[in-house]
N, C-alpha and C positions, 0 to 999 in steps of 0.2 A: 510445533503446531501453531498456526496463526490464531490469535485471539479473535473473538467475534467482532470486536471493534475494527481490527485490521482487515478482516474479510469483508465486512460491510463497507468499509471505506473504499476498498477496491471495487466493490459492486457500484457504489454511488459514483465514484470517479469515472469508471468506464461508461456509465450512463451519461454523465456530463460530457465525457470525451466524445461520445457520438453526436452530441449537440454543440460541440465546440464552435464558437463564432455565432451561434443563434441567439445569444442573449441569456439572461438569467432564467433558471428553472425553479419552480416552487418546491419546497420540501415535500409537500403532500404528493406531488407527482412522482418524485424520486422514490419516496417511501412505498407508494402503491406499486409502481413498476418493478421495483427491486425487492419487494416483500421484506422491508426493513421496518421495525417498529419506529414510529415517528419520533417519539421522545429520544430514543437511542440515537437515531439519525441526526437529530438536532445537535446533540453533543459532539458527534463525530464531525459534522460539517463545521461547527465552530472551531474545533481543534485544527482542522485542515486550513481554515481561514487564518487562524492565529499563526500557523506555520508557513504561510505564504503560498499555499497551493491553490486556494480558492479565493474568490472575491464575492461580495454580496451587494445587493441593491435593495433598499427598503421601498415599501409602498407599491403602488400600482405598477405592474410589469417587473416586480422585484423577484428576488430569489438568489440562488447561488450559481456561479459559473467558474470555469477553470481560468486561472490567470495565465497559464502557459499552454502551449500547444501540447496535445497528448504525447507527441514524440519526445517531449522534454521532461516528462514526469516519470522518473524511474521508480521501479517497484521497491528497491531497497530503501529509498528515502521515505516512502509512504509507510512501509512496515515499521520502520524505526520510530516514527511518530507515535505509534500506538503500542508497539511491543518492545521498544528499546533495542538492546543489542541483538544482533543476529549471530547467535553462537550457542552451542549446546552446553558450554561451561563458561563461567565468568573469566577464567584465565586465558581464553582465546579471543576475547573481544578487544577492540581498540579503545573506544571511548569509555567503556564500563569495566575495565580490567580490575579483577580482584583475584588474588591467589586462592586456590581451594584450601579449605581448612586442614585437610589431611595431607596436603602436599608436603613432601620432604625437600624437593628441589625443583623449582619451575624450569630451571635451565636444562635438566636432564629427563623430565617427565615425558615418557613415551605417549601416554594418553593425551597430554596437552598438545604435542606436536602433530599427532594423527588428527585430532579433532580440530586443530587450527587449520590444517590443510582442507578439511571438509568445509569449515567456515569460510575460508578464502574462496573456494570454488562456488559456494552458495552465494556469497556476497557479490562476487563478480558476475554471476549469472543474473542476479536480481538487479544489479546496476545496469546491465546490458539490455534488460527487458523494460518496456515502457507501457503506458496505457494504450498507446497506438498498437502495440503487439497484441494486447488482450482483445482490442476491438477487431483487428484484422483476423485473429484466430477465430473469433466468434462468427464473423462473416463467412469465412472459409468453411467452417463446420456446418453452418446453417445452409449454405449452398449445397454441400454434399448430402445433407439430410433430405433436402427437398428433391434431389435427384433419385434418391433411393426409393 
């Protein structure tokens, strides 16, 4: 399950993605539009800036903005910033590998290999999906809802 930070980061990033190229957006506007507590959002946006996803501008006309096109921001990278490894067990991750305490042999553990396969499918799907996909999906579903 995604943490609140990861989920809120996706909300904020998709909001900024819809405004890509329009200049900086104030934290207050993002917080209000996406229903995210302002203080919590500040910490999230700073972390995204530190990791090279966002830029910011101080002063009049300031705020946060995407540094990359929404098509170039994949979901796996964003989720890893806040939640670390994408895997159900530490023994199936790449960067955060740890053997399980009760494991007798990681080379023959059936649990590990089945869950590694799930991890690989999940990571590949998240790497293939971007902020642009989230934005496009929302537009498509909004149009359908209006027609109903």
